[in-house]
Biotite code that builds the C-alpha atoms (Angstrom):
import biotite.structure as struc

atoms = struc.array([
    struc.Atom([308.542, 147.458, 182.338], chain_id="A", res_id=1, res_name="MET", atom_name="CA", element="C"),
    struc.Atom([305.741, 149.589, 180.930], chain_id="A", res_id=2, res_name="LEU", atom_name="CA", element="C"),
    struc.Atom([303.372, 146.595, 180.757], chain_id="A", res_id=3, res_name="CYS", atom_name="CA", element="C"),
    struc.Atom([304.458, 145.485, 184.220], chain_id="A", res_id=4, res_name="GLY", atom_name="CA", element="C"),
    struc.Atom([303.452, 148.834, 185.697], chain_id="A", res_id=5, res_name="GLU", atom_name="CA", element="C"),
    struc.Atom([300.206, 148.727, 183.736], chain_id="A", res_id=6, res_name="LEU", atom_name="CA", element="C"),
    struc.Atom([299.333, 145.240, 185.029], chain_id="A", res_id=7, res_name="VAL", atom_name="CA", element="C"),
    struc.Atom([300.098, 146.373, 188.590], chain_id="A", res_id=8, res_name="ALA", atom_name="CA", element="C"),
    struc.Atom([297.694, 149.273, 188.135], chain_id="A", res_id=9, res_name="ASP", atom_name="CA", element="C"),
    struc.Atom([295.022, 146.982, 186.669], chain_id="A", res_id=10, res_name="LEU", atom_name="CA", element="C"),
    struc.Atom([295.449, 144.640, 189.653], chain_id="A", res_id=11, res_name="GLU", atom_name="CA", element="C"),
    struc.Atom([294.658, 147.526, 191.981], chain_id="A", res_id=12, res_name="ARG", atom_name="CA", element="C"),
    struc.Atom([291.632, 148.378, 189.847], chain_id="A", res_id=13, res_name="TYR", atom_name="CA", element="C"),
    struc.Atom([290.386, 144.770, 189.419], chain_id="A", res_id=14, res_name="ARG", atom_name="CA", element="C"),
    struc.Atom([288.624, 144.297, 192.819], chain_id="A", res_id=15, res_name="PRO", atom_name="CA", element="C"),
    struc.Atom([286.293, 147.195, 191.954], chain_id="A", res_id=16, res_name="ALA", atom_name="CA", element="C"),
    struc.Atom([284.754, 145.148, 189.123], chain_id="A", res_id=17, res_name="ILE", atom_name="CA", element="C"),
    struc.Atom([281.706, 143.097, 190.286], chain_id="A", res_id=18, res_name="PRO", atom_name="CA", element="C"),
    struc.Atom([282.075, 139.336, 189.990], chain_id="A", res_id=19, res_name="ALA", atom_name="CA", element="C"),
    struc.Atom([278.885, 138.987, 187.921], chain_id="A", res_id=20, res_name="GLU", atom_name="CA", element="C"),
    struc.Atom([280.277, 141.251, 185.174], chain_id="A", res_id=21, res_name="THR", atom_name="CA", element="C"),
    struc.Atom([280.628, 139.409, 181.870], chain_id="A", res_id=22, res_name="SER", atom_name="CA", element="C"),
    struc.Atom([284.039, 138.903, 180.305], chain_id="A", res_id=23, res_name="GLU", atom_name="CA", element="C"),
    struc.Atom([283.194, 141.322, 177.484], chain_id="A", res_id=24, res_name="ALA", atom_name="CA", element="C"),
    struc.Atom([282.213, 143.995, 180.012], chain_id="A", res_id=25, res_name="GLU", atom_name="CA", element="C"),
    struc.Atom([285.354, 143.311, 182.034], chain_id="A", res_id=26, res_name="VAL", atom_name="CA", element="C"),
    struc.Atom([287.425, 143.773, 178.886], chain_id="A", res_id=27, res_name="LEU", atom_name="CA", element="C"),
    struc.Atom([285.620, 147.031, 178.129], chain_id="A", res_id=28, res_name="SER", atom_name="CA", element="C"),
    struc.Atom([286.241, 148.381, 181.640], chain_id="A", res_id=29, res_name="LEU", atom_name="CA", element="C"),
    struc.Atom([289.887, 147.381, 181.510], chain_id="A", res_id=30, res_name="LEU", atom_name="CA", element="C"),
    struc.Atom([290.241, 149.037, 178.109], chain_id="A", res_id=31, res_name="GLN", atom_name="CA", element="C"),
    struc.Atom([288.918, 152.316, 179.524], chain_id="A", res_id=32, res_name="LYS", atom_name="CA", element="C"),
    struc.Atom([291.324, 152.082, 182.458], chain_id="A", res_id=33, res_name="ARG", atom_name="CA", element="C"),
    struc.Atom([294.196, 151.323, 180.088], chain_id="A", res_id=34, res_name="THR", atom_name="CA", element="C"),
    struc.Atom([293.360, 154.266, 177.849], chain_id="A", res_id=35, res_name="ASP", atom_name="CA", element="C"),
    struc.Atom([293.652, 156.468, 180.914], chain_id="A", res_id=36, res_name="LEU", atom_name="CA", element="C"),
    struc.Atom([296.806, 155.021, 182.481], chain_id="A", res_id=37, res_name="ARG", atom_name="CA", element="C"),
    struc.Atom([298.894, 153.934, 179.505], chain_id="A", res_id=38, res_name="LEU", atom_name="CA", element="C"),
    struc.Atom([299.521, 157.496, 178.323], chain_id="A", res_id=39, res_name="ALA", atom_name="CA", element="C"),
    struc.Atom([300.491, 158.569, 181.856], chain_id="A", res_id=40, res_name="GLU", atom_name="CA", element="C"),
    struc.Atom([302.886, 155.648, 182.283], chain_id="A", res_id=41, res_name="LEU", atom_name="CA", element="C"),
    struc.Atom([304.345, 156.201, 178.812], chain_id="A", res_id=42, res_name="TYR", atom_name="CA", element="C"),
    struc.Atom([305.181, 159.808, 179.660], chain_id="A", res_id=43, res_name="ARG", atom_name="CA", element="C"),
    struc.Atom([306.681, 158.745, 182.996], chain_id="A", res_id=44, res_name="GLU", atom_name="CA", element="C"),
    struc.Atom([308.976, 156.189, 181.372], chain_id="A", res_id=45, res_name="PHE", atom_name="CA", element="C"),
    struc.Atom([310.085, 158.740, 178.786], chain_id="A", res_id=46, res_name="ARG", atom_name="CA", element="C"),
    struc.Atom([310.458, 161.425, 181.488], chain_id="A", res_id=47, res_name="VAL", atom_name="CA", element="C"),
    struc.Atom([308.197, 163.548, 179.308], chain_id="A", res_id=48, res_name="GLU", atom_name="CA", element="C"),
    struc.Atom([307.616, 166.986, 180.798], chain_id="A", res_id=49, res_name="GLU", atom_name="CA", element="C"),
    struc.Atom([305.051, 168.221, 178.290], chain_id="A", res_id=50, res_name="SER", atom_name="CA", element="C"),
    struc.Atom([301.426, 167.210, 177.794], chain_id="A", res_id=51, res_name="ASP", atom_name="CA", element="C"),
    struc.Atom([301.901, 166.798, 174.065], chain_id="A", res_id=52, res_name="ALA", atom_name="CA", element="C"),
    struc.Atom([299.233, 164.943, 172.094], chain_id="A", res_id=53, res_name="ASP", atom_name="CA", element="C"),
    struc.Atom([300.272, 161.297, 171.734], chain_id="A", res_id=54, res_name="LEU", atom_name="CA", element="C"),
    struc.Atom([297.890, 160.594, 168.872], chain_id="A", res_id=55, res_name="SER", atom_name="CA", element="C"),
    struc.Atom([300.732, 161.285, 166.424], chain_id="A", res_id=56, res_name="GLN", atom_name="CA", element="C"),
    struc.Atom([303.317, 159.287, 168.379], chain_id="A", res_id=57, res_name="ASP", atom_name="CA", element="C"),
    struc.Atom([304.052, 156.109, 166.406], chain_id="A", res_id=58, res_name="GLY", atom_name="CA", element="C"),
    struc.Atom([305.773, 154.399, 169.344], chain_id="A", res_id=59, res_name="GLN", atom_name="CA", element="C"),
    struc.Atom([302.790, 154.986, 171.616], chain_id="A", res_id=60, res_name="PHE", atom_name="CA", element="C"),
    struc.Atom([300.417, 153.692, 168.934], chain_id="A", res_id=61, res_name="ALA", atom_name="CA", element="C"),
    struc.Atom([302.533, 150.537, 168.711], chain_id="A", res_id=62, res_name="LEU", atom_name="CA", element="C"),
    struc.Atom([302.272, 149.969, 172.462], chain_id="A", res_id=63, res_name="TYR", atom_name="CA", element="C"),
    struc.Atom([298.532, 150.601, 172.393], chain_id="A", res_id=64, res_name="GLN", atom_name="CA", element="C"),
    struc.Atom([298.115, 147.983, 169.680], chain_id="A", res_id=65, res_name="ARG", atom_name="CA", element="C"),
    struc.Atom([300.063, 145.302, 171.551], chain_id="A", res_id=66, res_name="GLU", atom_name="CA", element="C"),
    struc.Atom([298.376, 146.029, 174.880], chain_id="A", res_id=67, res_name="VAL", atom_name="CA", element="C"),
    struc.Atom([294.890, 145.840, 173.328], chain_id="A", res_id=68, res_name="SER", atom_name="CA", element="C"),
    struc.Atom([295.645, 142.732, 171.266], chain_id="A", res_id=69, res_name="ALA", atom_name="CA", element="C"),
    struc.Atom([297.749, 140.692, 173.693], chain_id="A", res_id=70, res_name="VAL", atom_name="CA", element="C"),
    struc.Atom([297.632, 141.922, 177.292], chain_id="A", res_id=71, res_name="LEU", atom_name="CA", element="C"),
    struc.Atom([294.007, 142.901, 177.869], chain_id="A", res_id=72, res_name="LEU", atom_name="CA", element="C"),
    struc.Atom([292.210, 139.789, 176.499], chain_id="A", res_id=73, res_name="PRO", atom_name="CA", element="C"),
    struc.Atom([294.353, 137.467, 178.612], chain_id="A", res_id=74, res_name="ARG", atom_name="CA", element="C"),
    struc.Atom([294.230, 139.650, 181.699], chain_id="A", res_id=75, res_name="TYR", atom_name="CA", element="C"),
    struc.Atom([290.445, 140.073, 181.404], chain_id="A", res_id=76, res_name="ALA", atom_name="CA", element="C"),
    struc.Atom([289.977, 136.290, 181.664], chain_id="A", res_id=77, res_name="ARG", atom_name="CA", element="C"),
    struc.Atom([292.285, 136.079, 184.678], chain_id="A", res_id=78, res_name="LEU", atom_name="CA", element="C"),
    struc.Atom([290.592, 139.060, 186.336], chain_id="A", res_id=79, res_name="ALA", atom_name="CA", element="C"),
    struc.Atom([287.085, 137.648, 185.926], chain_id="A", res_id=80, res_name="LYS", atom_name="CA", element="C"),
    struc.Atom([288.032, 134.250, 187.377], chain_id="A", res_id=81, res_name="VAL", atom_name="CA", element="C"),
    struc.Atom([289.890, 135.784, 190.321], chain_id="A", res_id=82, res_name="GLN", atom_name="CA", element="C"),
    struc.Atom([287.049, 138.190, 191.105], chain_id="A", res_id=83, res_name="ASN", atom_name="CA", element="C"),
    struc.Atom([284.569, 135.307, 191.083], chain_id="A", res_id=84, res_name="GLN", atom_name="CA", element="C"),
    struc.Atom([286.749, 133.453, 193.600], chain_id="A", res_id=85, res_name="HIS", atom_name="CA", element="C"),
    struc.Atom([287.362, 136.459, 195.839], chain_id="A", res_id=86, res_name="GLU", atom_name="CA", element="C"),
    struc.Atom([283.794, 137.794, 195.817], chain_id="A", res_id=87, res_name="GLN", atom_name="CA", element="C"),
    struc.Atom([281.982, 134.450, 196.081], chain_id="A", res_id=88, res_name="ALA", atom_name="CA", element="C"),
    struc.Atom([279.693, 134.279, 199.148], chain_id="A", res_id=89, res_name="PRO", atom_name="CA", element="C"),
    struc.Atom([281.017, 132.156, 201.989], chain_id="A", res_id=90, res_name="ARG", atom_name="CA", element="C"),
    struc.Atom([278.725, 129.444, 203.302], chain_id="A", res_id=91, res_name="ARG", atom_name="CA", element="C"),
    struc.Atom([279.505, 127.154, 206.216], chain_id="A", res_id=92, res_name="ALA", atom_name="CA", element="C"),
    struc.Atom([280.567, 123.656, 205.201], chain_id="A", res_id=93, res_name="TRP", atom_name="CA", element="C"),
    struc.Atom([280.506, 124.562, 201.517], chain_id="A", res_id=94, res_name="GLN", atom_name="CA", element="C"),
    struc.Atom([283.120, 125.590, 198.980], chain_id="A", res_id=95, res_name="GLY", atom_name="CA", element="C"),
    struc.Atom([286.166, 127.299, 200.408], chain_id="A", res_id=96, res_name="ARG", atom_name="CA", element="C"),
    struc.Atom([284.877, 126.984, 203.975], chain_id="A", res_id=97, res_name="GLU", atom_name="CA", element="C"),
    struc.Atom([284.660, 123.210, 203.628], chain_id="A", res_id=98, res_name="LEU", atom_name="CA", element="C"),
    struc.Atom([288.153, 123.146, 202.097], chain_id="A", res_id=99, res_name="TYR", atom_name="CA", element="C"),
    struc.Atom([289.562, 125.149, 204.996], chain_id="A", res_id=100, res_name="ASN", atom_name="CA", element="C"),
    struc.Atom([287.852, 123.052, 207.656], chain_id="A", res_id=101, res_name="ARG", atom_name="CA", element="C"),
    struc.Atom([289.000, 119.725, 206.188], chain_id="A", res_id=102, res_name="ILE", atom_name="CA", element="C"),
    struc.Atom([292.546, 121.046, 205.724], chain_id="A", res_id=103, res_name="THR", atom_name="CA", element="C"),
    struc.Atom([292.719, 122.271, 209.316], chain_id="A", res_id=104, res_name="TYR", atom_name="CA", element="C"),
    struc.Atom([291.245, 118.978, 210.624], chain_id="A", res_id=105, res_name="VAL", atom_name="CA", element="C"),
    struc.Atom([294.015, 117.053, 208.888], chain_id="A", res_id=106, res_name="ILE", atom_name="CA", element="C"),
    struc.Atom([296.648, 119.558, 210.012], chain_id="A", res_id=107, res_name="GLY", atom_name="CA", element="C"),
    struc.Atom([295.530, 119.590, 213.645], chain_id="A", res_id=108, res_name="PHE", atom_name="CA", element="C"),
    struc.Atom([295.292, 115.788, 213.712], chain_id="A", res_id=109, res_name="PHE", atom_name="CA", element="C"),
    struc.Atom([298.842, 115.435, 212.380], chain_id="A", res_id=110, res_name="LEU", atom_name="CA", element="C"),
    struc.Atom([300.003, 117.991, 214.926], chain_id="A", res_id=111, res_name="LEU", atom_name="CA", element="C"),
    struc.Atom([298.387, 115.941, 217.680], chain_id="A", res_id=112, res_name="GLY", atom_name="CA", element="C"),
    struc.Atom([300.046, 112.754, 216.420], chain_id="A", res_id=113, res_name="VAL", atom_name="CA", element="C"),
    struc.Atom([303.392, 114.531, 216.432], chain_id="A", res_id=114, res_name="PHE", atom_name="CA", element="C"),
    struc.Atom([302.877, 115.768, 219.996], chain_id="A", res_id=115, res_name="LEU", atom_name="CA", element="C"),
    struc.Atom([302.044, 112.268, 221.191], chain_id="A", res_id=116, res_name="VAL", atom_name="CA", element="C"),
    struc.Atom([304.718, 110.396, 219.254], chain_id="A", res_id=117, res_name="ARG", atom_name="CA", element="C"),
    struc.Atom([307.632, 112.825, 219.614], chain_id="A", res_id=118, res_name="ALA", atom_name="CA", element="C"),
    struc.Atom([310.023, 111.340, 222.188], chain_id="A", res_id=119, res_name="PRO", atom_name="CA", element="C"),
    struc.Atom([311.188, 114.752, 223.422], chain_id="A", res_id=120, res_name="PHE", atom_name="CA", element="C"),
    struc.Atom([307.646, 115.896, 224.328], chain_id="A", res_id=121, res_name="ILE", atom_name="CA", element="C"),
    struc.Atom([306.316, 114.240, 227.521], chain_id="A", res_id=122, res_name="PRO", atom_name="CA", element="C"),
    struc.Atom([302.768, 113.666, 226.236], chain_id="A", res_id=123, res_name="LEU", atom_name="CA", element="C"),
    struc.Atom([301.389, 110.145, 225.888], chain_id="A", res_id=124, res_name="TRP", atom_name="CA", element="C"),
    struc.Atom([297.626, 110.679, 225.846], chain_id="A", res_id=125, res_name="GLU", atom_name="CA", element="C"),
    struc.Atom([296.212, 108.990, 222.712], chain_id="A", res_id=126, res_name="LYS", atom_name="CA", element="C"),
    struc.Atom([293.099, 111.204, 222.651], chain_id="A", res_id=127, res_name="TRP", atom_name="CA", element="C"),
    struc.Atom([295.039, 114.428, 221.926], chain_id="A", res_id=128, res_name="ILE", atom_name="CA", element="C"),
    struc.Atom([295.122, 114.062, 218.096], chain_id="A", res_id=129, res_name="PRO", atom_name="CA", element="C"),
    struc.Atom([291.366, 113.406, 217.990], chain_id="A", res_id=130, res_name="PHE", atom_name="CA", element="C"),
    struc.Atom([290.634, 116.318, 220.312], chain_id="A", res_id=131, res_name="ALA", atom_name="CA", element="C"),
    struc.Atom([292.654, 118.679, 218.138], chain_id="A", res_id=132, res_name="LEU", atom_name="CA", element="C"),
    struc.Atom([290.952, 117.361, 214.989], chain_id="A", res_id=133, res_name="ALA", atom_name="CA", element="C"),
    struc.Atom([287.526, 117.957, 216.581], chain_id="A", res_id=134, res_name="ALA", atom_name="CA", element="C"),
    struc.Atom([288.576, 121.470, 217.615], chain_id="A", res_id=135, res_name="LEU", atom_name="CA", element="C"),
    struc.Atom([289.831, 122.421, 214.139], chain_id="A", res_id=136, res_name="ALA", atom_name="CA", element="C"),
    struc.Atom([286.401, 123.006, 212.472], chain_id="A", res_id=137, res_name="PRO", atom_name="CA", element="C"),
    struc.Atom([285.380, 125.321, 215.316], chain_id="A", res_id=138, res_name="VAL", atom_name="CA", element="C"),
    struc.Atom([288.536, 127.429, 215.003], chain_id="A", res_id=139, res_name="LEU", atom_name="CA", element="C"),
    struc.Atom([288.649, 127.363, 211.202], chain_id="A", res_id=140, res_name="SER", atom_name="CA", element="C"),
    struc.Atom([286.702, 130.641, 210.629], chain_id="A", res_id=141, res_name="PRO", atom_name="CA", element="C"),
    struc.Atom([289.204, 132.484, 212.819], chain_id="A", res_id=142, res_name="PHE", atom_name="CA", element="C"),
    struc.Atom([292.290, 131.014, 211.147], chain_id="A", res_id=143, res_name="LEU", atom_name="CA", element="C"),
    struc.Atom([293.955, 132.128, 207.863], chain_id="A", res_id=144, res_name="PRO", atom_name="CA", element="C"),
    struc.Atom([291.992, 131.431, 204.690], chain_id="A", res_id=145, res_name="ASP", atom_name="CA", element="C"),
    struc.Atom([294.055, 128.627, 203.149], chain_id="A", res_id=146, res_name="LEU", atom_name="CA", element="C"),
    struc.Atom([291.818, 128.239, 200.110], chain_id="A", res_id=147, res_name="HIS", atom_name="CA", element="C"),
    struc.Atom([291.921, 131.965, 199.405], chain_id="A", res_id=148, res_name="GLY", atom_name="CA", element="C"),
    struc.Atom([295.707, 131.995, 199.737], chain_id="A", res_id=149, res_name="ALA", atom_name="CA", element="C"),
    struc.Atom([295.985, 129.062, 197.323], chain_id="A", res_id=150, res_name="TRP", atom_name="CA", element="C"),
    struc.Atom([293.778, 130.809, 194.747], chain_id="A", res_id=151, res_name="LEU", atom_name="CA", element="C"),
    struc.Atom([295.736, 134.047, 195.135], chain_id="A", res_id=152, res_name="ALA", atom_name="CA", element="C"),
    struc.Atom([298.965, 132.141, 194.558], chain_id="A", res_id=153, res_name="GLN", atom_name="CA", element="C"),
    struc.Atom([297.533, 130.545, 191.392], chain_id="A", res_id=154, res_name="LYS", atom_name="CA", element="C"),
    struc.Atom([296.532, 134.009, 190.182], chain_id="A", res_id=155, res_name="HIS", atom_name="CA", element="C"),
    struc.Atom([300.024, 135.358, 190.812], chain_id="A", res_id=156, res_name="GLN", atom_name="CA", element="C"),
    struc.Atom([301.569, 132.443, 188.902], chain_id="A", res_id=157, res_name="VAL", atom_name="CA", element="C"),
    struc.Atom([299.246, 133.165, 185.964], chain_id="A", res_id=158, res_name="ALA", atom_name="CA", element="C"),
    struc.Atom([300.222, 136.849, 186.081], chain_id="A", res_id=159, res_name="LEU", atom_name="CA", element="C"),
    struc.Atom([303.887, 135.852, 186.134], chain_id="A", res_id=160, res_name="PHE", atom_name="CA", element="C"),
    struc.Atom([303.361, 133.762, 182.998], chain_id="A", res_id=161, res_name="GLY", atom_name="CA", element="C"),
    struc.Atom([301.622, 136.711, 181.340], chain_id="A", res_id=162, res_name="LEU", atom_name="CA", element="C"),
    struc.Atom([304.511, 138.995, 182.311], chain_id="A", res_id=163, res_name="ALA", atom_name="CA", element="C"),
    struc.Atom([307.018, 136.536, 180.849], chain_id="A", res_id=164, res_name="GLU", atom_name="CA", element="C"),
    struc.Atom([305.153, 136.481, 177.524], chain_id="A", res_id=165, res_name="ASP", atom_name="CA", element="C"),
    struc.Atom([304.885, 140.271, 177.502], chain_id="A", res_id=166, res_name="LEU", atom_name="CA", element="C"),
    struc.Atom([308.595, 140.544, 178.200], chain_id="A", res_id=167, res_name="ASP", atom_name="CA", element="C"),
    struc.Atom([309.368, 138.361, 175.192], chain_id="A", res_id=168, res_name="LYS", atom_name="CA", element="C"),
    struc.Atom([306.999, 140.454, 173.100], chain_id="A", res_id=169, res_name="LEU", atom_name="CA", element="C"),
    struc.Atom([308.544, 143.696, 174.341], chain_id="A", res_id=170, res_name="GLY", atom_name="CA", element="C"),
    struc.Atom([312.037, 142.591, 173.343], chain_id="A", res_id=171, res_name="ARG", atom_name="CA", element="C"),
    struc.Atom([310.868, 142.303, 169.741], chain_id="A", res_id=172, res_name="SER", atom_name="CA", element="C"),
    struc.Atom([309.501, 145.865, 169.669], chain_id="A", res_id=173, res_name="LEU", atom_name="CA", element="C"),
    struc.Atom([311.639, 148.924, 168.897], chain_id="A", res_id=174, res_name="PRO", atom_name="CA", element="C"),
    struc.Atom([312.698, 151.069, 171.838], chain_id="A", res_id=175, res_name="LEU", atom_name="CA", element="C"),
    struc.Atom([311.105, 154.507, 172.304], chain_id="A", res_id=176, res_name="PRO", atom_name="CA", element="C"),
    struc.Atom([313.195, 157.486, 171.179], chain_id="A", res_id=177, res_name="PRO", atom_name="CA", element="C"),
    struc.Atom([315.295, 159.246, 173.787], chain_id="A", res_id=178, res_name="VAL", atom_name="CA", element="C"),
    struc.Atom([313.958, 162.709, 174.553], chain_id="A", res_id=179, res_name="THR", atom_name="CA", element="C"),
    struc.Atom([316.134, 165.801, 175.001], chain_id="A", res_id=180, res_name="ASP", atom_name="CA", element="C"),
    struc.Atom([314.504, 166.877, 178.244], chain_id="A", res_id=181, res_name="SER", atom_name="CA", element="C"),
    struc.Atom([316.731, 168.007, 181.086], chain_id="A", res_id=182, res_name="GLN", atom_name="CA", element="C"),
    struc.Atom([315.185, 165.421, 183.399], chain_id="A", res_id=183, res_name="SER", atom_name="CA", element="C"),
    struc.Atom([316.075, 162.653, 180.949], chain_id="A", res_id=184, res_name="ARG", atom_name="CA", element="C"),
    struc.Atom([319.666, 163.836, 180.756], chain_id="A", res_id=185, res_name="LYS", atom_name="CA", element="C"),
    struc.Atom([319.898, 163.972, 184.537], chain_id="A", res_id=186, res_name="GLN", atom_name="CA", element="C"),
    struc.Atom([318.431, 160.465, 184.801], chain_id="A", res_id=187, res_name="LEU", atom_name="CA", element="C"),
    struc.Atom([320.925, 159.033, 182.314], chain_id="A", res_id=188, res_name="LEU", atom_name="CA", element="C"),
    struc.Atom([323.807, 160.815, 184.057], chain_id="A", res_id=189, res_name="ALA", atom_name="CA", element="C"),
    struc.Atom([322.732, 159.448, 187.452], chain_id="A", res_id=190, res_name="ALA", atom_name="CA", element="C"),
    struc.Atom([322.442, 155.914, 186.043], chain_id="A", res_id=191, res_name="ALA", atom_name="CA", element="C"),
    struc.Atom([325.912, 156.181, 184.469], chain_id="A", res_id=192, res_name="SER", atom_name="CA", element="C"),
    struc.Atom([327.420, 157.457, 187.699], chain_id="A", res_id=193, res_name="GLN", atom_name="CA", element="C"),
    struc.Atom([325.790, 154.659, 189.695], chain_id="A", res_id=194, res_name="ALA", atom_name="CA", element="C"),
    struc.Atom([327.137, 152.036, 187.286], chain_id="A", res_id=195, res_name="ALA", atom_name="CA", element="C"),
    struc.Atom([330.637, 153.526, 187.533], chain_id="A", res_id=196, res_name="THR", atom_name="CA", element="C"),
    struc.Atom([330.485, 153.540, 191.330], chain_id="A", res_id=197, res_name="THR", atom_name="CA", element="C"),
    struc.Atom([329.358, 149.915, 191.448], chain_id="A", res_id=198, res_name="THR", atom_name="CA", element="C"),
    struc.Atom([332.154, 148.847, 189.102], chain_id="A", res_id=199, res_name="ALA", atom_name="CA", element="C"),
    struc.Atom([334.736, 150.694, 191.208], chain_id="A", res_id=200, res_name="SER", atom_name="CA", element="C"),
    struc.Atom([333.543, 148.988, 194.383], chain_id="A", res_id=201, res_name="ARG", atom_name="CA", element="C"),
    struc.Atom([333.781, 145.559, 192.753], chain_id="A", res_id=202, res_name="LYS", atom_name="CA", element="C"),
    struc.Atom([337.351, 146.278, 191.590], chain_id="A", res_id=203, res_name="GLU", atom_name="CA", element="C"),
    struc.Atom([338.409, 147.527, 195.028], chain_id="A", res_id=204, res_name="SER", atom_name="CA", element="C"),
    struc.Atom([336.910, 144.473, 196.749], chain_id="A", res_id=205, res_name="SER", atom_name="CA", element="C"),
])
């Protein structure tokens, strides 16, 4: 959960990194961001009320080691590739624009064929599919970015795989100690009460 929140924060930070930044520089920037946010997230998950120095906290040092050795190198590569895709200049009839136009031409043509061939639609003009296919490249810049959506989906799948590996890694690490803060006690009591209520509802149903 801690790494999941950290990755979500890094994803919000990632678009601010220029696409031409080298992978080593990306890793350095992400390391600085992690040094700032990891301590804050660690205190939040422990419901830590004090601003105690974490330099002597063995559990925090363990998390820092795993984040620096496992999470950041892999995420830096994913971040650089995704930023290059997202920040690449768009040129007509090249790259993602060409992909979108061809995809919409095929889609509009198939839509036209369906309109002509469907027996429940009273259209029999054979030129409709070709007219729609010719119209598709003109409308393409105003339609959703299919290529961008596909790349974003690939990025999310890669992040999901990273999260799965981090989850397996996290299960092998010792849990942080439970603090004696009043907020922690209240949180545990609320969780216990919620579990009891849910169990009672299941029994009554």
